[in-house]
C-alpha positions as CSV (number, residue, x, y, z in Angstrom):
1,M,0.0,0.0,0.0
2,L,2.7,2.5,1.0
3,D,4.6,1.7,-2.2
4,S,1.6,2.6,-4.3
5,V,1.2,6.0,-2.6
6,S,5.0,6.8,-2.5
7,R,4.6,9.2,-5.4
8,L,1.8,11.1,-3.4
9,P,3.7,12.4,-0.4
10,H,0.9,14.6,0.7
11,L,-1.1,11.5,1.7
12,F,1.5,10.3,4.2
13,P,0.5,12.5,7.1
14,Q,-3.1,11.2,6.8
15,L,-1.8,7.6,6.6
16,E,0.4,8.3,9.7
17,E,-2.7,9.0,11.8
18,I,-4.3,5.8,10.7
19,L,-1.3,3.4,10.6
20,F,0.9,4.4,13.4
21,P,-1.4,3.3,16.2
22,I,-1.7,-0.1,14.5
23,M,2.1,-0.3,14.0
24,Q,2.6,0.6,17.7
25,A,0.2,-2.1,18.7
26,M,2.3,-4.6,16.7
27,C,5.4,-3.6,18.6
28,S,4.6,-6.1,21.3
29,E,5.0,-9.8,21.9
30,E,2.0,-10.5,19.6
31,G,3.6,-8.6,16.8
32,Q,7.0,-10.2,16.8
33,D,6.2,-12.0,13.5
34,V,5.5,-8.8,11.7
35,F,8.4,-6.7,13.1
36,E,10.3,-6.6,9.8
37,E,7.2,-5.3,8.0
38,I,6.8,-2.6,10.7
39,L,10.4,-1.5,10.1
40,E,9.8,-1.4,6.3
41,M,6.7,0.8,6.9
42,I,8.7,3.1,9.1
43,S,11.3,3.4,6.4
44,Y,8.6,4.5,3.9
45,F,7.4,7.2,6.3
46,T,10.8,8.5,6.9
47,Y,11.9,8.5,3.3
48,F,8.7,9.6,1.4
49,S,6.7,11.7,3.9
50,P,7.3,15.4,3.9
51,E,7.3,15.3,7.7
52,V,7.0,12.6,10.3
53,S,5.7,13.1,13.9
54,F,8.8,13.1,16.2
55,D,6.7,11.6,19.0
56,C,5.8,8.6,16.8
57,L,9.4,8.0,15.8
58,L,10.5,8.2,19.4
59,D,7.9,5.6,20.3
60,F,9.2,3.3,17.5
61,A,12.8,3.9,18.7
62,H,11.6,2.7,22.2
63,C,9.9,-0.3,20.6
64,G,13.1,-1.2,18.6
65,A,15.3,-0.9,21.7
66,H,12.9,-3.1,23.6
67,C,13.0,-5.8,21.0
68,V,16.8,-5.7,20.6
69,L,17.9,-5.2,24.2
70,C,15.3,-7.3,26.1
71,G,13.9,-9.8,23.7
72,P,10.2,-10.6,23.4
73,H,9.6,-11.7,27.0
74,L,11.1,-9.0,29.2
75,E,9.8,-5.6,30.2
76,F,11.8,-2.5,29.2
77,T,11.4,1.0,30.3
78,L,13.2,3.8,28.5
79,Q,14.9,6.2,30.9
80,V,15.2,9.7,29.5
């Protein structure tokens, strides 16, 4: 889907509002199977979108750190 709208960057902010909550929900133990697809979607947003919400990217950085540092079964809290 994102590939088909990559030439229409003005649509990405609207898609961000719809897809980011779903993508964030998949950054959990249940979404481990689709983590690679989530990363691919993030790459589309960061490359093609005219602007991306910093808060959303920070949430995904936290999600990625959790998966890399703790594995799927441990709790991780980002200390800022």
